[in-house]
N, C-alpha and C positions, 0 to 999 in steps of 0.2 A: 724443393725448398721454397719457402714463402718469400715473396719479394717485399714484404713489409717488415718493419722492425717490431719487436715484441711489445714495446710501449708499456713496460712494467710500471714505470713511474710517471707516465704521461697523464696530463690533466686535460679536461674538456669543460666547456661551459654549457650549462643547461639552456636550451633555447626558450624555455618558458620562464624560468625564474632568474636566470643570470648567475646562479650560484656555480661555484667550481666543484667539480666531481672528478674522481678518477675516471679516465676514459673508458675503462672496462665496465664501469657502473652506469654509464649512459645507455639508454635503450631507445629504440625507435618507437615513436607513437603510432598507433594504428587507429584509424577512424573508418567505420563502415567496412571493415575487413581489408582495408588497403593501407599500406605503409605511406605515411605523410611526408617522411624525410626529416621530420623534426626529432631531434634527440633530446630526451629529458631524463632527469634523474629518476631512479626507481620510486622514490617517495613522492614525486610529482606526477607520476604516470596515472592517467585515467584510463582504465581498461575498457575495451570495447564492450558495450553492454549487449547481452544476448537478445534483448528486446528489439534491437536495431535490425535483426535478421528475420523478423517475422514476415511470412509470405514468400520467402525465398525457397523454402522446402515444402513439398506437399504434405499436408497433415490430414489424416483420416481419423476424425474423432466423433463418431456418431453419438447423439444424445438421446434420441427417442427410441422407444421399443416398437417394433413392427407388430401390429395386431394386439396391442395392450388391452387388457380387459379389467378395468378397475371395478372394485366392489360397489355395485349400485343398489344394494339391498338396504343399506342403512344411510341415515342422513349424516352428511359429513360434518365434523365439528367446526371446520373452517367456515362453512356457510351459516352455521347457527350463530357464530360470534362476529361475523363480518359486518353486520349492521348494528351492532351494539353500541350505544352512545352512553357512556358512563356519566356524562355531565347532565344531560337533559332527561334521561329516563329514570325516574325515581323508583318505579316498580321493579325494574330489573336489579337495581341496587338492593332493594329490600329483599328480593328473592335470593340474591347471591350471598348476602351477609346475614340472613335470617332474622331480620327485624321487621316490624309492621310499618306500613306507609304512614301511619298517624304520627310516628316518632319523627320529630324534627331533626334534621341533620344540621349540626352547628360545629363550627371549628373556631378555636381561639388562637390568637397569635400575638406577638409583641414585636414592635420595631425598636431596634436599639438606637442609641445616640452616638454621634461622632463629634469629637472635639478636635479642632484644628488649632494648633499653636504656631504662630509665626514669629 
């Protein structure tokens, strides 16, 4: 037999918020995998985040391939466009959009107005 009373109607106070809960609804808070001894309501509980446990367990997650042989016969598209400057290079813009370099590039826009009434 248990040496404690059932506590069916017992109330307890949340250590975090000070609200009154049924004693059976108060749970112990866990930080970094250890019980802190603080009892909080289930709606006030901050569960221990799995990110806190990084580095505690060995992880084998290889990223590189051993003896990889990339295709070196063609020029990579990433190296062809890595040095492309769309602002200063008018010839590459002309080639990309199919117009001659004699055509002037112009853009029009309009700025709106703001009225403030106090």
